[in-house]
FIKOLZA-1660 file (N, C-alpha, C; in steps of 0.1 Angstrom, whole numbers, plus 5000, padded with zeros to 4 digits):
% residues 143
   i   px   py   pz ch aa at
   1 5009 4986 4999  A  M  N
   1 5000 5000 4999  A  M CA
   1 5009 5012 5000  A  M  C
   2 5006 5020 4990  A  V  N
   2 5012 5032 4992  A  V CA
   2 5009 5044 5001  A  V  C
   3 5021 5051 5009  A  K  N
   3 5016 5058 5021  A  K CA
   3 5013 5071 5014  A  K  C
   4 5004 5080 5024  A  K  N
   4 4999 5091 5021  A  K CA
   4 5011 5103 5018  A  K  C
   5 5017 5104 5028  A  K  N
   5 5031 5113 5025  A  K CA
   5 5039 5111 5014  A  K  C
   6 5041 5098 5010  A  T  N
   6 5050 5095 4997  A  T CA
   6 5042 5099 4986  A  T  C
   7 5030 5099 4986  A  V  N
   7 5023 5101 4974  A  V CA
   7 5023 5120 4972  A  V  C
   8 5021 5122 4986  A  M  N
   8 5021 5138 4987  A  M CA
   8 5032 5142 4980  A  M  C
   9 5045 5140 4984  A  K  N
   9 5059 5142 4977  A  K CA
   9 5057 5143 4963  A  K  C
  10 5053 5131 4957  A  Y  N
  10 5056 5131 4942  A  Y CA
  10 5046 5139 4932  A  Y  C
  11 5034 5147 4939  A  F  N
  11 5022 5151 4934  A  F CA
  11 5023 5167 4937  A  F  C
  12 5029 5172 4947  A  V  N
  12 5031 5184 4950  A  V CA
  12 5041 5193 4943  A  V  C
  13 5033 5199 4931  A  K  N
  13 5040 5207 4922  A  K CA
  13 5035 5223 4923  A  K  C
  14 5021 5222 4928  A  A  N
  14 5014 5235 4931  A  A CA
  14 5008 5231 4946  A  A  C
  15 5007 5245 4953  A  I  N
  15 5000 5247 4967  A  I CA
  15 4986 5253 4963  A  I  C
  16 4977 5244 4969  A  W  N
  16 4962 5252 4970  A  W CA
  16 4960 5257 4982  A  W  C
  17 4955 5268 4979  A  V  N
  17 4954 5279 4988  A  V CA
  17 4939 5284 4991  A  V  C
  18 4937 5284 5002  A  F  N
  18 4921 5292 5005  A  F CA
  18 4925 5301 5015  A  F  C
  19 4919 5310 5013  A  N  N
  19 4917 5325 5018  A  N CA
  19 4908 5328 5027  A  N  C
  20 4915 5331 5039  A  W  N
  20 4907 5337 5049  A  W CA
  20 4909 5354 5054  A  W  C
  21 4900 5364 5048  A  F  N
  21 4906 5374 5048  A  F CA
  21 4895 5382 5056  A  F  C
  22 4899 5393 5065  A  N  N
  22 4890 5405 5069  A  N CA
  22 4897 5418 5065  A  N  C
  23 4884 5424 5069  A  S  N
  23 4887 5440 5065  A  S CA
  23 4897 5440 5052  A  S  C
  24 4909 5445 5052  A  C  N
  24 4916 5451 5041  A  C CA
  24 4925 5438 5039  A  C  C
  25 4924 5429 5044  A  G  N
  25 4934 5419 5041  A  G CA
  25 4931 5413 5028  A  G  C
  26 4922 5410 5019  A  F  N
  26 4922 5408 5007  A  F CA
  26 4932 5419 4998  A  F  C
  27 4933 5431 5001  A  T  N
  27 4943 5440 4995  A  T CA
  27 4957 5438 4997  A  T  C
  28 4960 5431 5007  A  E  N
  28 4971 5427 5006  A  E CA
  28 4978 5415 4999  A  E  C
  29 4968 5407 4993  A  L  N
  29 4975 5399 4985  A  L CA
  29 4969 5401 4968  A  L  C
  30 4964 5412 4966  A  V  N
  30 4961 5417 4954  A  V CA
  30 4977 5417 4945  A  V  C
  31 4985 5422 4948  A  P  N
  31 4998 5424 4942  A  P CA
  31 5001 5408 4938  A  P  C
  32 5001 5398 4947  A  V  N
  32 5005 5385 4944  A  V CA
  32 4992 5378 4932  A  V  C
  33 4984 5384 4930  A  V  N
  33 4975 5378 4922  A  V CA
  33 4974 5386 4909  A  V  C
  34 4980 5398 4909  A  G  N
  34 4980 5405 4895  A  G CA
  34 4990 5399 4887  A  G  C
  35 4989 5406 4875  A  S  N
  35 4995 5401 4862  A  S CA
  35 5010 5403 4864  A  S  C
  36 5018 5410 4874  A  R  N
  36 5031 5412 4874  A  R CA
  36 5037 5399 4883  A  R  C
  37 5030 5395 4889  A  W  N
  37 5035 5386 4899  A  W CA
  37 5029 5370 4894  A  W  C
  38 5018 5371 4892  A  D  N
  38 5009 5357 4889  A  D CA
  38 5007 5345 4898  A  D  C
  39 5004 5347 4909  A  M  N
  39 5007 5335 4918  A  M CA
  39 5005 5321 4913  A  M  C
  40 4997 5316 4901  A  E  N
  40 4996 5306 4894  A  E CA
  40 5008 5302 4886  A  E  C
  41 5017 5312 4881  A  R  N
  41 5028 5310 4876  A  R CA
  41 5038 5302 4885  A  R  C
  42 5037 5308 4900  A  F  N
  42 5046 5302 4905  A  F CA
  42 5044 5291 4913  A  F  C
  43 5028 5286 4912  A  G  N
  43 5026 5272 4917  A  G CA
  43 5014 5275 4929  A  G  C
  44 5008 5287 4933  A  M  N
  44 4998 5287 4939  A  M CA
  44 4985 5291 4933  A  M  C
  45 4977 5282 4940  A  I  N
  45 4962 5279 4932  A  I CA
  45 4952 5281 4941  A  I  C
  46 4943 5290 4940  A  T  N
  46 4931 5293 4950  A  T CA
  46 4921 5283 4946  A  T  C
  47 4915 5279 4959  A  V  N
  47 4904 5269 4957  A  V CA
  47 4892 5274 4965  A  V  C
  48 4881 5269 4961  A  N  N
  48 4869 5276 4966  A  N CA
  48 4862 5266 4982  A  N  C
  49 4872 5259 4982  A  S  N
  49 4867 5248 4996  A  S CA
  49 4879 5246 5003  A  S  C
  50 4878 5244 5018  A  P  N
  50 4889 5242 5025  A  P CA
  50 4889 5227 5025  A  P  C
  51 4884 5220 5019  A  R  N
  51 4885 5203 5019  A  R CA
  51 4894 5200 5008  A  R  C
  52 4897 5213 4997  A  K  N
  52 4908 5208 4988  A  K CA
  52 4921 5215 4992  A  K  C
  53 4924 5222 5000  A  A  N
  53 4931 5232 5005  A  A CA
  53 4945 5227 5013  A  A  C
  54 4957 5230 5007  A  D  N
  54 4968 5228 5015  A  D CA
  54 4975 5236 5025  A  D  C
  55 4971 5251 5022  A  V  N
  55 4976 5259 5031  A  V CA
  55 4963 5271 5031  A  V  C
  56 4961 5277 5046  A  L  N
  56 4954 5285 5048  A  L CA
  56 4958 5296 5052  A  L  C
  57 4956 5308 5041  A  F  N
  57 4961 5323 5043  A  F CA
  57 4952 5331 5052  A  F  C
  58 4956 5335 5062  A  I  N
  58 4951 5346 5071  A  I CA
  58 4953 5358 5069  A  I  C
  59 4947 5367 5066  A  A  N
  59 4950 5383 5064  A  A CA
  59 4939 5392 5070  A  A  C
  60 4946 5401 5080  A  G  N
  60 4932 5412 5081  A  G CA
  60 4933 5411 5098  A  G  C
  61 4926 5421 5102  A  F  N
  61 4928 5416 5116  A  F CA
  61 4915 5411 5122  A  F  C
  62 4916 5400 5131  A  Q  N
  62 4908 5389 5136  A  Q CA
  62 4901 5393 5147  A  Q  C
  63 4890 5389 5147  A  T  N
  63 4879 5389 5161  A  T CA
  63 4879 5374 5167  A  T  C
  64 4876 5375 5176  A  P  N
  64 4869 5362 5185  A  P CA
  64 4860 5351 5176  A  P  C
  65 4849 5362 5173  A  K  N
  65 4841 5354 5163  A  K CA
  65 4846 5352 5153  A  K  C
  66 4852 5358 5144  A  S  N
  66 4857 5351 5133  A  S CA
  66 4869 5342 5133  A  S  C
  67 4874 5340 5142  A  M  N
  67 4885 5330 5145  A  M CA
  67 4878 5315 5149  A  M  C
  68 4864 5318 5153  A  K  N
  68 4855 5304 5153  A  K CA
  68 4855 5300 5137  A  K  C
  69 4852 5306 5131  A  R  N
  69 4851 5303 5116  A  R CA
  69 4862 5300 5109  A  R  C
  70 4873 5305 5114  A  A  N
  70 4887 5300 5106  A  A CA
  70 4893 5288 5115  A  A  C
  71 4887 5287 5124  A  Q  N
  71 4889 5271 5133  A  Q CA
  71 4883 5263 5127  A  Q  C
  72 4868 5263 5122  A  K  N
  72 4863 5253 5115  A  K CA
  72 4866 5253 5103  A  K  C
  73 4872 5261 5093  A  I  N
  73 4879 5260 5081  A  I CA
  73 4891 5251 5083  A  I  C
  74 4898 5252 5093  A  Y  N
  74 4914 5246 5096  A  Y CA
  74 4909 5231 5098  A  Y  C
  75 4898 5229 5105  A  E  N
  75 4893 5213 5112  A  E CA
  75 4893 5208 5096  A  E  C
  76 4884 5214 5087  A  Q  N
  76 4879 5206 5073  A  Q CA
  76 4890 5206 5064  A  Q  C
  77 4904 5210 5066  A  M  N
  77 4913 5209 5057  A  M CA
  77 4922 5197 5060  A  M  C
  78 4926 5188 5047  A  P  N
  78 4932 5176 5047  A  P CA
  78 4948 5180 5053  A  P  C
  79 4952 5169 5059  A  D  N
  79 4966 5167 5063  A  D CA
  79 4975 5165 5054  A  D  C
  80 4988 5169 5052  A  P  N
  80 4993 5180 5060  A  P CA
  80 4987 5195 5054  A  P  C
  81 4983 5205 5067  A  K  N
  81 4981 5216 5062  A  K CA
  81 4989 5224 5070  A  K  C
  82 4987 5237 5068  A  F  N
  82 4997 5248 5068  A  F CA
  82 4988 5259 5069  A  F  C
  83 4994 5270 5077  A  V  N
  83 4987 5282 5081  A  V CA
  83 4998 5295 5081  A  V  C
  84 4996 5304 5072  A  L  N
  84 5005 5316 5070  A  L CA
  84 4994 5330 5072  A  L  C
  85 5002 5334 5083  A  A  N
  85 4995 5349 5088  A  A CA
  85 5000 5358 5079  A  A  C
  86 4995 5366 5072  A  L  N
  86 4998 5377 5064  A  L CA
  86 4995 5389 5067  A  L  C
  87 5007 5396 5069  A  G  N
  87 5005 5410 5075  A  G CA
  87 5007 5411 5089  A  G  C
  88 5006 5425 5092  A  S  N
  88 5009 5427 5110  A  S CA
  88 4997 5426 5119  A  S  C
  89 4986 5426 5111  A  C  N
  89 4971 5424 5115  A  C CA
  89 4969 5411 5122  A  C  C
  90 4975 5400 5114  A  P  N
  90 4972 5387 5123  A  P CA
  90 4980 5382 5132  A  P  C
  91 4992 5389 5132  A  I  N
  91 5008 5390 5140  A  I CA
  91 5002 5395 5152  A  I  C
  92 5001 5409 5153  A  T  N
  92 5001 5413 5167  A  T CA
  92 4986 5421 5167  A  T  C
  93 4978 5422 5159  A  G  N
  93 4965 5430 5160  A  G CA
  93 4964 5444 5152  A  G  C
  94 4980 5443 5145  A  G  N
  94 4980 5456 5138  A  G CA
  94 4979 5470 5146  A  G  C
  95 4971 5479 5139  A  M  N
  95 4968 5491 5144  A  M CA
  95 4956 5490 5155  A  M  C
  96 4949 5479 5154  A  Y  N
  96 4938 5475 5165  A  Y CA
  96 4942 5470 5174  A  Y  C
  97 4959 5468 5182  A  W  N
  97 4959 5463 5188  A  W CA
  97 4956 5464 5203  A  W  C
  98 4949 5477 5203  A  D  N
  98 4944 5482 5219  A  D CA
  98 4929 5478 5220  A  D  C
  99 4924 5472 5207  A  S  N
  99 4909 5470 5206  A  S CA
  99 4908 5458 5214  A  S  C
 100 4894 5456 5225  A  Y  N
 100 4890 5446 5232  A  Y CA
 100 4888 5435 5223  A  Y  C
 101 4884 5439 5214  A  N  N
 101 4877 5426 5207  A  N CA
 101 4888 5426 5196  A  N  C
 102 4902 5425 5195  A  T  N
 102 4911 5421 5182  A  T CA
 102 4918 5409 5190  A  T  C
 103 4923 5399 5178  A  V  N
 103 4928 5387 5184  A  V CA
 103 4943 5393 5183  A  V  C
 104 4951 5395 5192  A  K  N
 104 4966 5398 5196  A  K CA
 104 4975 5385 5192  A  K  C
 105 4973 5372 5191  A  K  N
 105 4982 5362 5192  A  K CA
 105 4975 5351 5182  A  K  C
 106 4978 5349 5168  A  L  N
 106 4968 5341 5162  A  L CA
 106 4974 5328 5162  A  L  C
 107 4983 5324 5174  A  E  N
 107 4987 5311 5178  A  E CA
 107 4979 5304 5188  A  E  C
 108 4973 5313 5192  A  D  N
 108 4965 5311 5205  A  D CA
 108 4950 5301 5200  A  D  C
 109 4948 5305 5187  A  Y  N
 109 4938 5297 5181  A  Y CA
 109 4939 5288 5172  A  Y  C
 110 4950 5292 5164  A  L  N
 110 4953 5281 5153  A  L CA
 110 4970 5277 5153  A  L  C
 111 4972 5267 5147  A  P  N
 111 4987 5263 5147  A  P CA
 111 4993 5272 5136  A  P  C
 112 5002 5281 5138  A  V  N
 112 5004 5291 5125  A  V CA
 112 5021 5284 5124  A  V  C
 113 5021 5284 5107  A  T  N
 113 5035 5277 5102  A  T CA
 113 5042 5289 5100  A  T  C
 114 5038 5295 5097  A  M  N
 114 5045 5310 5091  A  M CA
 114 5041 5322 5094  A  M  C
 115 5046 5331 5096  A  Y  N
 115 5043 5343 5097  A  Y CA
 115 5049 5355 5087  A  Y  C
 116 5041 5359 5081  A  I  N
 116 5052 5369 5070  A  I CA
 116 5045 5383 5072  A  I  C
 117 5055 5393 5076  A  P  N
 117 5056 5407 5081  A  P CA
 117 5051 5413 5071  A  P  C
 118 5047 5427 5075  A  G  N
 118 5044 5437 5065  A  G CA
 118 5031 5441 5063  A  G  C
 119 5030 5455 5060  A  C  N
 119 5014 5457 5059  A  C CA
 119 5014 5466 5047  A  C  C
 120 5013 5461 5035  A  P  N
 120 5011 5447 5033  A  P CA
 120 5026 5439 5032  A  P  C
 121 5025 5429 5032  A  P  N
 121 5036 5419 5030  A  P CA
 121 5039 5417 5012  A  P  C
 122 5053 5417 5014  A  R  N
 122 5058 5418 5001  A  R CA
 122 5056 5407 4987  A  R  C
 123 5051 5406 4978  A  P  N
 123 5051 5395 4972  A  P CA
 123 5062 5382 4968  A  P  C
 124 5074 5387 4970  A  E  N
 124 5087 5380 4973  A  E CA
 124 5084 5373 4988  A  E  C
 125 5080 5378 4995  A  A  N
 125 5079 5370 5008  A  A CA
 125 5069 5360 5007  A  A  C
 126 5057 5362 5001  A  V  N
 126 5047 5352 5001  A  V CA
 126 5055 5343 4993  A  V  C
 127 5059 5342 4982  A  F  N
 127 5063 5331 4973  A  F CA
 127 5072 5327 4983  A  F  C
 128 5083 5328 4989  A  D  N
 128 5093 5326 4995  A  D CA
 128 5085 5316 5007  A  D  C
 129 5075 5319 5013  A  A  N
 129 5072 5309 5023  A  A CA
 129 5065 5301 5016  A  A  C
 130 5058 5301 5006  A  V  N
 130 5051 5292 4998  A  V CA
 130 5062 5282 4994  A  V  C
 131 5073 5283 4989  A  F  N
 131 5083 5277 4984  A  F CA
 131 5091 5270 4997  A  F  C
 132 5090 5277 5013  A  K  N
 132 5093 5267 5022  A  K CA
 132 5085 5257 5024  A  K  C
 133 5073 5260 5021  A  I  N
 133 5063 5247 5024  A  I CA
 133 5063 5235 5016  A  I  C
 134 5068 5241 5002  A  V  N
 134 5068 5229 4993  A  V CA
 134 5082 5220 4999  A  V  C
 135 5091 5228 5001  A  Q  N
 135 5105 5224 5005  A  Q CA
 135 5103 5211 5017  A  Q  C
 136 5096 5218 5025  A  H  N
 136 5094 5210 5038  A  H CA
 136 5083 5198 5035  A  H  C
 137 5074 5196 5026  A  V  N
 137 5067 5184 5022  A  V CA
 137 5074 5176 5017  A  V  C
 138 5084 5177 5009  A  H  N
 138 5096 5169 5001  A  H CA
 138 5105 5166 5011  A  H  C
 139 5105 5169 5021  A  G  N
 139 5115 5169 5034  A  G CA
 139 5108 5156 5044  A  G  C
 140 5095 5158 5042  A  M  N
 140 5089 5147 5053  A  M CA
 140 5091 5136 5052  A  M  C
 141 5094 5128 5063  A  P  N
 141 5096 5112 5066  A  P CA
 141 5084 5106 5057  A  P  C
 142 5086 5095 5051  A  D  N
 142 5075 5084 5046  A  D CA
 142 5069 5079 5061  A  D  C
 143 5058 5076 5057  A  E  N
 143 5049 5071 5072  A  E CA
 143 5052 5054 5070  A  E  C
% end
């Protein structure tokens, strides 16, 4: 019987991404989607269901209510799964850090794989993080 991680290593040519953006979070990823960088050319494909996703992008400030939904999305993703926090808002709360209703530490709610700092983060940083995820999957031991 072929093991799941072995199969994953051979078929990972593209990372399937599910986006979870609040407030201005989408505008942080617009340069990555645009024609200059074209995320699909670099192996990032957005999907419409968390059940198909490898990576969860979280951007924009988060509230406890939105984190409940993000946790449900994370639970629906198949293993191995990764969470990338884009920008300063998911990392520290951003400019809303002193609000009572802003999540300051995303890792208290989800296991964050990588943080990509900046407001907005540079497209090069996003591509570098995705490349590191591909390297990590190729380096995973067989089950």
